[in-house]
ROVEXFI-915362 format. One record per residue (C-alpha): residue in one letter; x, y, z; residue number from 1. Coordinates in Angstrom, 3 decimals. Each point is the difference from the previous one (the first is absolute). Last residue first. Layout:
ROVEXFI-915362
<node type="A" c1="X" c2="Y" c3="Z" seq="NUM"/>
...
***
This chain:
ROVEXFI-915362
<node type="K" c1="69.215" c2="88.508" c3="100.822" seq="108"/>
<node type="R" c1="1.285" c2="2.202" c3="-2.796" seq="107"/>
<node type="E" c1="2.226" c2="2.836" c3="1.049" seq="106"/>
<node type="K" c1="-0.859" c2="3.388" c3="-1.469" seq="105"/>
<node type="A" c1="2.670" c2="1.364" c3="-2.342" seq="104"/>
<node type="G" c1="-1.618" c2="-1.168" c3="-3.240" seq="103"/>
<node type="L" c1="-0.487" c2="3.520" c3="-1.301" seq="102"/>
<node type="V" c1="1.831" c2="2.611" c3="2.046" seq="101"/>
<node type="A" c1="-2.580" c2="2.305" c3="1.551" seq="100"/>
<node type="L" c1="-0.223" c2="3.764" c3="-0.436" seq="99"/>
<node type="K" c1="-2.689" c2="1.967" c3="1.829" seq="98"/>
<node type="V" c1="-1.452" c2="3.518" c3="0.148" seq="97"/>
<node type="I" c1="0.960" c2="1.453" c3="-3.388" seq="96"/>
<node type="K" c1="-1.975" c2="3.237" c3="-0.255" seq="95"/>
<node type="Y" c1="-2.408" c2="0.892" c3="-2.797" seq="94"/>
<node type="A" c1="-1.002" c2="3.469" c3="-1.196" seq="93"/>
<node type="G" c1="-3.055" c2="0.204" c3="-2.215" seq="92"/>
<node type="S" c1="-0.738" c2="1.377" c3="-3.438" seq="91"/>
<node type="D" c1="-2.839" c2="1.564" c3="-1.957" seq="90"/>
<node type="T" c1="0.189" c2="2.204" c3="-3.116" seq="89"/>
<node type="A" c1="1.316" c2="-2.174" c3="-2.843" seq="88"/>
<node type="N" c1="-1.272" c2="-3.243" c3="1.539" seq="87"/>
<node type="F" c1="0.611" c2="-2.135" c3="3.093" seq="86"/>
<node type="W" c1="3.552" c2="1.297" c3="0.471" seq="85"/>
<node type="V" c1="1.842" c2="-1.932" c3="2.724" seq="84"/>
<node type="T" c1="2.724" c2="1.926" c3="1.796" seq="83"/>
<node type="F" c1="2.909" c2="-1.040" c3="2.222" seq="82"/>
<node type="L" c1="0.921" c2="0.453" c3="3.652" seq="81"/>
<node type="T" c1="2.749" c2="-1.961" c3="1.727" seq="80"/>
<node type="G" c1="-0.649" c2="-0.847" c3="3.654" seq="79"/>
<node type="V" c1="1.195" c2="-3.605" c3="-0.111" seq="78"/>
<node type="K" c1="2.681" c2="-0.381" c3="-2.649" seq="77"/>
<node type="I" c1="0.121" c2="-0.388" c3="-3.789" seq="76"/>
<node type="E" c1="1.374" c2="3.335" c3="-1.203" seq="75"/>
<node type="A" c1="-2.405" c2="1.201" c3="-2.672" seq="74"/>
<node type="D" c1="0.577" c2="0.046" c3="-3.772" seq="73"/>
<node type="R" c1="-1.961" c2="-3.208" c3="-0.679" seq="72"/>
<node type="L" c1="-2.791" c2="1.305" c3="2.252" seq="71"/>
<node type="D" c1="-0.692" c2="2.944" c3="-2.351" seq="70"/>
<node type="T" c1="-3.515" c2="-1.205" c3="-0.710" seq="69"/>
<node type="R" c1="-2.566" c2="-0.424" c3="-2.770" seq="68"/>
<node type="W" c1="-3.749" c2="-0.599" c3="-0.324" seq="67"/>
<node type="R" c1="-1.771" c2="-0.190" c3="-3.347" seq="66"/>
<node type="D" c1="-3.338" c2="-1.671" c3="0.795" seq="65"/>
<node type="V" c1="-1.632" c2="-1.523" c3="-3.115" seq="64"/>
<node type="S" c1="0.115" c2="-3.427" c3="1.633" seq="63"/>
<node type="D" c1="0.821" c2="-3.095" c3="-2.063" seq="62"/>
<node type="G" c1="3.298" c2="-0.617" c3="1.789" seq="61"/>
<node type="F" c1="0.414" c2="2.164" c3="3.102" seq="60"/>
<node type="D" c1="3.274" c2="1.538" c3="-1.206" seq="59"/>
<node type="I" c1="1.675" c2="2.510" c3="2.310" seq="58"/>
<node type="R" c1="2.279" c2="2.027" c3="-2.260" seq="57"/>
<node type="G" c1="3.409" c2="0.854" c3="1.467" seq="56"/>
<node type="D" c1="2.023" c2="-0.383" c3="-3.227" seq="55"/>
<node type="R" c1="1.187" c2="-3.493" c3="0.935" seq="54"/>
<node type="R" c1="-3.579" c2="-1.189" c3="0.477" seq="53"/>
<node type="L" c1="-1.549" c2="-0.610" c3="3.389" seq="52"/>
<node type="I" c1="-2.381" c2="-2.903" c3="-0.599" seq="51"/>
<node type="F" c1="-3.274" c2="0.099" c3="1.872" seq="50"/>
<node type="P" c1="-2.283" c2="-1.953" c3="2.299" seq="49"/>
<node type="R" c1="-3.077" c2="1.668" c3="1.535" seq="48"/>
<node type="P" c1="-0.734" c2="-1.536" c3="3.376" seq="47"/>
<node type="N" c1="-3.670" c2="-0.042" c3="0.977" seq="46"/>
<node type="A" c1="-0.673" c2="-0.742" c3="3.667" seq="45"/>
<node type="G" c1="1.995" c2="2.499" c3="2.039" seq="44"/>
<node type="D" c1="-1.432" c2="2.977" c3="-1.881" seq="43"/>
<node type="L" c1="2.344" c2="0.872" c3="-2.847" seq="42"/>
<node type="D" c1="2.764" c2="-2.493" c3="0.617" seq="41"/>
<node type="F" c1="2.303" c2="1.149" c3="-2.799" seq="40"/>
<node type="A" c1="2.044" c2="-2.797" c3="-1.474" seq="39"/>
<node type="G" c1="3.494" c2="-0.811" c3="-1.222" seq="38"/>
<node type="F" c1="2.087" c2="-1.535" c3="-2.751" seq="37"/>
<node type="V" c1="3.164" c2="1.631" c3="-1.315" seq="36"/>
<node type="D" c1="1.135" c2="0.392" c3="-3.628" seq="35"/>
<node type="W" c1="3.676" c2="-0.367" c3="-0.818" seq="34"/>
<node type="P" c1="2.800" c2="2.514" c3="0.654" seq="33"/>
<node type="A" c1="1.398" c2="-1.789" c3="3.049" seq="32"/>
<node type="A" c1="1.820" c2="1.506" c3="2.937" seq="31"/>
<node type="F" c1="-2.567" c2="2.540" c3="1.140" seq="30"/>
<node type="R" c1="1.897" c2="2.126" c3="2.506" seq="29"/>
<node type="R" c1="0.837" c2="-0.328" c3="3.713" seq="28"/>
<node type="D" c1="3.576" c2="-1.193" c3="-0.696" seq="27"/>
<node type="E" c1="-1.390" c2="-2.950" c3="-1.983" seq="26"/>
<node type="V" c1="-3.700" c2="-0.785" c3="-0.155" seq="25"/>
<node type="R" c1="-2.107" c2="-2.588" c3="-1.779" seq="24"/>
<node type="V" c1="-3.720" c2="0.698" c3="0.242" seq="23"/>
<node type="D" c1="-3.258" c2="-1.619" c3="1.113" seq="22"/>
<node type="A" c1="-2.700" c2="2.666" c3="0.215" seq="21"/>
<node type="S" c1="-2.631" c2="0.970" c3="2.539" seq="20"/>
<node type="M" c1="-2.301" c2="3.019" c3="0.078" seq="19"/>
<node type="L" c1="-2.637" c2="0.784" c3="2.638" seq="18"/>
<node type="A" c1="-2.955" c2="1.702" c3="-1.711" seq="17"/>
<node type="E" c1="-1.884" c2="0.960" c3="3.142" seq="16"/>
<node type="T" c1="0.795" c2="-0.059" c3="3.733" seq="15"/>
<node type="P" c1="2.924" c2="2.454" c3="-0.358" seq="14"/>
<node type="D" c1="-2.386" c2="2.699" c3="-1.282" seq="13"/>
<node type="D" c1="1.559" c2="3.099" c3="-1.614" seq="12"/>
<node type="R" c1="3.536" c2="-1.431" c3="0.484" seq="11"/>
<node type="W" c1="-0.647" c2="-3.114" c3="-2.112" seq="10"/>
<node type="Q" c1="1.941" c2="-2.717" c3="1.717" seq="9"/>
<node type="A" c1="2.893" c2="-2.014" c3="-1.423" seq="8"/>
<node type="I" c1="1.062" c2="-3.634" c3="0.420" seq="7"/>
<node type="L" c1="3.133" c2="-1.269" c3="-1.784" seq="6"/>
<node type="R" c1="0.654" c2="-3.718" c3="-0.284" seq="5"/>
<node type="I" c1="3.681" c2="-0.716" c3="-0.426" seq="4"/>
<node type="A" c1="2.429" c2="-1.866" c3="-2.243" seq="3"/>
<node type="T" c1="3.598" c2="0.954" c3="0.782" seq="2"/>
<node type="M" c1="2.864" c2="0.704" c3="-2.416" seq="1"/>
***
């Protein structure tokens, strides 16, 4: 099992709403059933933290937003596409663009 930071871009506009999440992966799949922490960087200055629940809900805490995703079912590798639903009628495709092993960078 490997702990990684996943970075994904919104396909409609790769400069907006960049998504990051710290996940545990084994054989390119989610390895742990517990909740995952992440953030959407909506405009480069205002990150919006969330908890990815086990059922795919994206929980922003006190917000009334009801986002969800199928990321937990996706193969965790660069190039994989998954969906984020912003509400009942609007969704966006995301693409994993970077995976980095947590703690792998040498400390100087």
